[in-house]
C-alpha positions as CSV (number, residue, x, y, z in Angstrom):
1,M,76.3,47.9,104.6
2,V,77.6,48.9,108.1
3,D,76.2,52.3,109.2
4,T,79.7,53.8,109.7
5,F,78.3,57.2,110.7
6,R,76.5,56.1,113.8
7,A,78.2,57.8,116.6
8,D,78.3,54.6,118.5
9,A,79.7,52.5,115.6
10,T,82.4,50.0,116.7
11,R,84.9,51.3,114.2
12,Y,85.2,54.6,116.1
13,A,85.4,53.1,119.6
14,R,89.1,54.0,120.1
15,Q,88.6,57.7,119.3
16,R,85.3,58.1,121.0
17,I,86.9,57.2,124.4
18,L,89.4,60.0,124.1
19,P,88.8,62.7,126.7
20,G,86.7,65.5,125.3
21,F,85.8,63.5,122.1
22,G,82.8,61.2,122.6
23,D,79.6,60.8,120.6
24,E,79.3,64.6,120.0
25,A,82.6,65.0,118.2
26,Q,81.9,61.9,116.2
27,A,78.5,63.2,115.1
28,R,80.1,66.5,114.1
29,L,82.6,64.7,111.9
30,A,79.7,62.8,110.2
31,A,78.1,66.1,109.3
32,T,81.3,67.7,108.0
33,H,82.3,68.5,104.4
34,A,86.0,68.7,103.9
35,V,87.7,69.8,100.6
36,V,91.1,68.4,99.9
37,I,93.4,69.9,97.2
38,G,95.8,67.3,95.9
39,A,95.6,63.5,95.7
40,G,99.4,63.1,95.7
41,G,101.9,62.5,98.5
42,L,100.2,64.6,101.1
43,G,96.7,63.8,100.0
44,S,97.6,60.1,100.2
45,A,98.0,60.5,104.0
46,V,95.2,63.1,104.6
47,V,92.4,61.5,102.6
48,P,92.3,58.0,104.0
49,I,92.8,59.2,107.6
50,L,89.8,61.6,107.3
51,A,87.6,58.9,105.7
52,A,88.6,56.4,108.4
53,A,87.9,58.9,111.1
54,G,84.3,59.3,109.9
55,I,84.1,62.6,107.9
56,G,80.8,62.6,106.1
57,T,81.7,64.3,102.7
58,L,85.1,64.6,101.0
59,T,85.7,66.6,97.9
60,I,89.0,65.7,96.3
61,I,90.6,68.0,93.7
62,D,93.4,67.1,91.4
63,D,94.1,67.5,87.7
64,D,96.9,65.0,87.3
65,L,97.2,61.3,86.2
66,V,98.9,58.6,88.3
67,D,102.5,58.1,87.1
68,A,104.8,55.3,88.0
69,T,107.2,57.8,89.7
70,N,104.3,58.7,92.1
71,L,103.9,55.2,93.6
72,H,106.8,55.3,96.2
73,R,105.0,58.1,98.1
74,Q,101.4,58.4,96.8
75,I,100.1,55.3,98.5
76,L,96.4,56.0,97.6
77,H,97.4,54.6,94.2
78,G,98.8,51.3,93.1
79,P,100.5,50.0,89.9
80,A,97.1,49.2,88.3
81,D,96.2,52.9,88.6
82,V,99.0,54.2,86.5
83,G,97.4,56.4,83.8
84,R,94.2,56.9,85.7
85,A,93.0,60.3,87.0
86,K,94.3,60.6,90.6
87,V,90.9,61.8,91.8
88,D,89.2,58.6,90.4
89,S,91.8,56.3,92.1
90,A,91.5,58.2,95.3
91,A,87.7,58.1,95.3
92,D,87.8,54.3,94.8
93,A,90.1,54.0,97.8
94,V,87.8,56.1,100.0
95,R,84.7,54.1,98.9
96,A,86.4,50.8,99.7
97,Q,87.6,52.1,103.1
98,S,84.5,54.0,104.3
99,P,81.5,53.1,102.1
100,D,79.2,55.6,103.7
101,T,81.5,58.5,103.1
102,R,80.2,60.8,100.3
103,V,83.2,61.4,98.0
104,L,83.1,64.0,95.3
105,P,86.1,63.8,92.9
106,H,86.9,66.9,90.8
107,R,89.5,66.6,88.1
108,G,90.8,70.0,87.6
109,R,92.8,72.8,89.3
110,F,91.8,74.8,92.3
111,T,92.0,78.4,91.1
112,R,90.4,81.8,92.0
113,A,87.9,81.2,89.3
114,T,86.8,77.7,90.5
115,A,87.2,78.4,94.3
116,A,83.6,79.5,95.1
117,E,82.0,76.6,93.4
118,L,84.4,74.0,94.9
119,L,84.0,75.4,98.4
120,S,80.2,75.5,98.3
121,G,78.9,73.9,101.6
122,A,82.5,73.2,102.8
123,D,83.4,73.3,106.4
124,I,87.2,73.2,106.0
125,L,89.8,73.4,103.2
126,I,93.0,71.2,103.2
127,D,95.7,72.2,100.8
128,G,98.3,69.5,99.8
129,S,99.1,71.0,96.4
130,D,102.7,71.4,95.1
131,T,102.5,75.0,93.8
132,N,102.7,78.2,95.7
133,E,100.1,79.8,93.3
134,T,97.5,77.2,94.4
135,R,98.4,77.7,98.1
136,F,97.8,81.5,98.0
137,A,94.6,80.9,96.0
138,A,93.5,78.5,98.6
139,N,94.3,80.9,101.4
140,D,92.4,83.7,99.9
141,A,89.4,81.5,99.1
142,A,89.3,80.2,102.6
143,V,89.3,83.7,104.0
144,A,86.5,84.7,101.7
145,A,84.5,81.6,102.6
146,G,85.1,82.1,106.4
147,I,86.5,78.6,106.8
148,P,89.8,77.3,108.1
149,L,92.7,76.4,105.8
150,V,95.0,73.6,106.8
151,W,98.1,73.5,104.6
152,G,101.3,71.5,104.3
153,S,104.3,71.1,102.1
154,A,107.0,68.5,101.7
155,L,110.2,68.5,99.7
156,R,113.5,66.5,99.9
157,W,114.0,65.6,103.5
158,S,111.7,68.1,105.2
159,G,108.2,69.5,105.4
160,Q,106.0,72.0,107.2
161,V,102.4,72.3,108.3
162,G,100.2,75.2,109.6
163,T,96.6,76.5,109.8
164,A,95.3,79.8,108.5
165,W,92.3,80.8,110.5
166,G,91.0,83.3,113.1
167,G,92.3,86.5,111.6
168,T,95.8,85.1,110.8
169,D,96.4,83.7,107.4
170,Y,99.1,82.5,105.0
171,R,99.9,86.0,103.7
172,D,101.0,87.0,107.2
173,L,103.6,84.3,107.0
174,F,104.6,85.0,103.4
175,P,103.7,88.7,102.7
176,D,105.5,88.8,99.4
177,G,103.2,86.4,97.8
178,P,103.9,83.2,95.8
179,D,107.4,82.4,94.5
180,A,107.0,81.2,90.9
181,E,110.5,79.6,91.0
182,A,109.9,77.2,93.9
183,D,111.3,73.7,93.5
184,T,109.1,70.7,93.1
185,C,109.5,67.0,93.9
186,E,110.2,66.3,90.2
187,I,113.3,68.6,90.5
188,A,114.4,68.2,94.1
189,G,113.1,64.7,95.1
190,I,111.2,63.7,98.1
191,L,111.6,61.1,100.9
192,P,108.2,59.2,101.0
193,T,108.0,59.3,104.8
194,V,108.1,63.1,104.8
195,C,104.7,63.0,103.1
196,T,103.4,60.5,105.6
197,V,104.5,62.7,108.6
198,I,103.3,66.0,107.2
199,G,100.0,64.5,105.9
200,G,99.4,63.0,109.3
201,L,99.9,66.3,111.0
202,M,97.5,68.0,108.5
203,A,94.9,65.4,109.2
204,T,95.3,65.9,112.9
205,E,94.8,69.7,112.6
206,T,91.7,69.0,110.5
207,L,90.2,66.7,113.1
208,K,91.0,69.2,115.9
209,L,89.4,72.1,114.1
210,L,86.3,70.1,113.2
211,T,85.7,68.6,116.6
212,G,86.8,71.6,118.7
213,I,89.5,69.6,120.6
214,G,93.0,70.7,121.3
215,E,94.9,73.8,120.2
216,P,95.2,74.3,116.4
217,L,98.3,75.6,114.7
218,I,97.0,79.2,114.5
219,G,100.0,81.6,114.2
220,R,102.4,78.7,114.4
221,V,104.1,76.4,111.8
222,I,105.7,73.0,112.6
223,L,108.9,72.3,110.6
224,F,109.9,68.6,110.4
225,D,113.4,67.4,109.4
226,A,113.5,63.7,108.6
227,L,117.4,63.6,108.5
228,T,117.7,64.6,112.2
229,G,114.3,63.3,113.3
230,T,113.5,66.7,114.9
231,T,110.7,69.3,114.7
232,R,110.8,73.0,115.6
233,E,108.1,75.6,115.7
234,V,107.9,79.1,114.1
235,H,105.5,81.7,115.5
236,Y,104.0,84.5,113.4
237,A,101.3,87.1,113.8
238,R,99.0,89.3,111.9
239,D,100.7,92.4,110.4
240,P,98.7,95.4,111.6
241,A,99.7,97.2,108.4
242,R,97.5,94.8,106.4
243,D,94.4,96.0,108.2
244,A,95.4,99.7,107.9
245,S,95.9,99.6,104.2
246,A,94.3,97.9,101.2
247,P,94.9,94.2,101.8
248,A,96.3,92.0,99.1
249,V,93.2,89.8,99.4
250,A,90.6,92.6,99.2
251,E,88.8,91.1,96.2
252,A,88.6,87.7,97.9
253,T,87.4,89.0,101.2
254,D,84.9,91.7,100.1
255,A,82.3,89.0,99.4
256,A,82.5,87.8,102.9
257,S,82.8,91.1,104.7
258,D,79.2,91.1,105.8
259,R,79.3,87.4,106.8
260,S,82.2,87.3,109.3
261,L,83.6,89.5,112.1
262,S,86.9,89.4,113.8
263,A,87.1,89.3,117.6
264,R,88.2,92.9,117.7
265,D,85.3,94.0,115.4
266,L,82.8,92.2,117.7
267,A,84.4,93.8,120.7
268,A,83.7,97.3,119.2
269,L,80.1,96.3,118.7
270,L,79.7,95.3,122.3
271,T,80.8,98.6,123.9
272,D,78.3,100.5,126.1
273,D,78.0,103.3,123.5
274,A,77.4,100.9,120.5
275,T,74.3,101.9,118.5
276,D,73.6,98.5,117.0
277,R,74.4,95.9,119.6
278,P,74.1,92.4,118.2
279,V,72.4,89.3,119.6
280,L,75.1,86.7,120.4
281,L,74.2,83.2,119.5
282,D,76.4,80.4,121.0
283,V,76.1,77.2,119.0
284,R,78.5,75.1,121.2
285,E,77.6,72.2,123.3
286,P,76.4,72.7,126.9
287,H,79.6,71.4,128.5
288,E,81.6,73.9,126.5
289,V,79.3,76.8,127.5
290,E,79.9,75.8,131.2
291,L,83.6,76.2,130.6
292,V,83.5,79.7,129.2
293,A,81.0,81.9,127.4
294,L,80.4,85.5,126.3
295,S,78.1,87.4,128.6
296,G,74.5,87.5,127.5
297,A,74.7,85.0,124.7
298,V,71.8,82.8,123.7
299,S,72.8,79.1,123.8
300,I,71.5,76.8,121.1
301,P,73.7,73.9,120.2
302,L,74.3,73.5,116.4
303,G,72.4,70.2,116.4
304,D,69.3,71.8,117.9
305,L,69.3,75.0,115.7
306,E,66.8,73.8,113.1
307,S,64.2,72.8,115.8
308,R,64.8,75.9,117.9
309,I,65.3,78.5,115.2
310,G,61.9,80.0,116.0
311,E,63.3,81.3,119.3
312,L,65.4,83.8,117.3
313,D,64.4,87.0,115.5
314,P,65.3,86.8,111.8
315,D,65.4,90.6,111.6
316,A,67.9,91.1,114.4
317,F,71.6,91.7,114.0
318,T,72.9,88.3,115.1
319,V,76.5,87.2,115.6
320,V,77.0,83.4,115.8
321,Y,80.0,82.0,117.6
322,C,81.4,78.6,118.6
323,H,84.8,77.4,119.8
324,L,86.9,78.0,116.7
325,G,84.5,79.2,114.0
326,V,83.7,76.0,112.1
327,R,80.3,75.3,113.6
328,S,79.4,79.0,113.6
329,A,80.0,79.1,109.9
330,A,77.7,76.1,109.4
331,A,75.1,77.8,111.6
332,L,75.4,81.0,109.6
333,A,74.5,79.2,106.4
334,R,71.4,77.7,108.0
335,L,70.3,81.1,109.4
336,E,70.8,82.8,106.0
337,A,68.7,80.1,104.4
338,R,65.9,80.9,106.8
339,G,66.0,84.6,106.0
340,F,68.4,86.0,108.7
341,S,69.8,88.7,106.4
342,R,71.8,90.5,109.2
343,A,73.5,87.4,110.6
344,C,77.2,86.9,110.6
345,H,79.7,84.8,112.6
346,L,82.8,85.2,114.7
347,T,85.9,84.0,112.8
348,G,88.1,82.0,115.1
349,G,85.3,81.6,117.7
350,I,85.6,82.3,121.4
351,D,89.2,81.0,121.2
352,A,90.1,84.1,119.0
353,W,88.2,86.3,121.5
354,S,90.3,84.8,124.4
355,R,93.6,85.4,122.4
356,T,92.9,88.9,121.1
357,V,90.3,90.6,123.3
358,D,90.1,89.1,126.7
359,P,93.0,86.8,127.7
360,T,91.4,86.2,131.1
361,L,88.9,84.0,129.6
362,R,89.6,80.3,129.8
363,R,90.9,78.5,126.7
364,Y,90.2,74.8,126.0
């Protein structure tokens, strides 16, 4: 078997040579666990792209069976798969494409009750479901877990894609909650290429977040219209009233309240009169630290954390940060496993700090 996860493997040569990518980004993908909700039209674009790009572990969640009406757009599946569980068909496709990828099929629904178990050890959540109820459950679960949510939807001739992360989430875009009467593909129809375009954009956002390249769709939504061949962008922001009153996702976020800090929360802890000033731990790569860093931070790249953890005080109040918050969440889990009971991480990373606290800091 070819060792597909070697950072210098031939199959990744064309993405490794991209500026800012290289062996480091490739190695991060190999260590990543992505959870994908939906093995239908959007999942058929997202799942094979992520597997081909070199993501180490893929959890695929779907409760449906392959139907003949799916085949025009759900290209993970073929005529021989009709009647099979979609997660089984999708898992077979991943194993054939990237044999070293660990694929975990889960036949069932993603709900508030199942979220914690399904997201255990996950670095990112991708929602390609076709119900608003699932979308909001995914949003709240991602907030509670402190991981990014990449979401997409496709119907008739158009689709949209966005990212919920860094203090801005799906409820800021749709504050009234899920619409139980939303149309589905069975009722309204769907052009297959809309799934391909939106799914490709979702996979792109996922790869950007996991490798720390580019600018993710935080606070922005891309709308695609296949009939005109055009896209447009919608901007949105956090509603301050959500923070001033009891938020709709209080139950989901309470469990993570001691694990994550917003950029503004951290800024308050770093004032001159703060009584419990935290140790800042930067788990980015050295070339990133050279670009921009928070003053006084200890720099230990995520890949070196296990071997250098003895340099840190497990009893100290420690805040971990990275570029966008994905690597810091992984570092937090490792610290907690080693007894760092007062550790937490900065949601949205230094990018969120640049956007909300100190706009003079360089973004990359």
